[in-house]
C-alpha positions, 0 to 999 in steps of 0.5 A: 291498749285496746282503749287507745284504739277505741279512742282513735276510732271515735276521733276518726269517726267524729272527724269524718262525720264533721266533714260529711255533715258540713259537705252536705250542708253546703251542697246545693244539690243535696239541699234540693234533694232534701227539699224535694224528698220532704215535699214528696213524703208530705204529699204521700202522707196527705194521700195516705190520710185521705185514703184512710178516711175514704176507706173508713167512710166506705166501711161505715156505709157497708156496716149501715147496709148490712144493718139495714139488710138484717132489719128487713 
């Protein structure tokens, strides 16, 4: 009997997911939201990579300065 309840729950979940996915796929507002969010994440990723590169360059400069101070 417990197996039958599990099957019904899976069917209900599947049907609900189909309605939700189709509803979102056909929603212009959701599509705009998804595109804007994707662009923002892409921009944040670029900014993070640029910041990482700047920090790496600054650390190299600091290391060179420390080495040059040790040699004096």
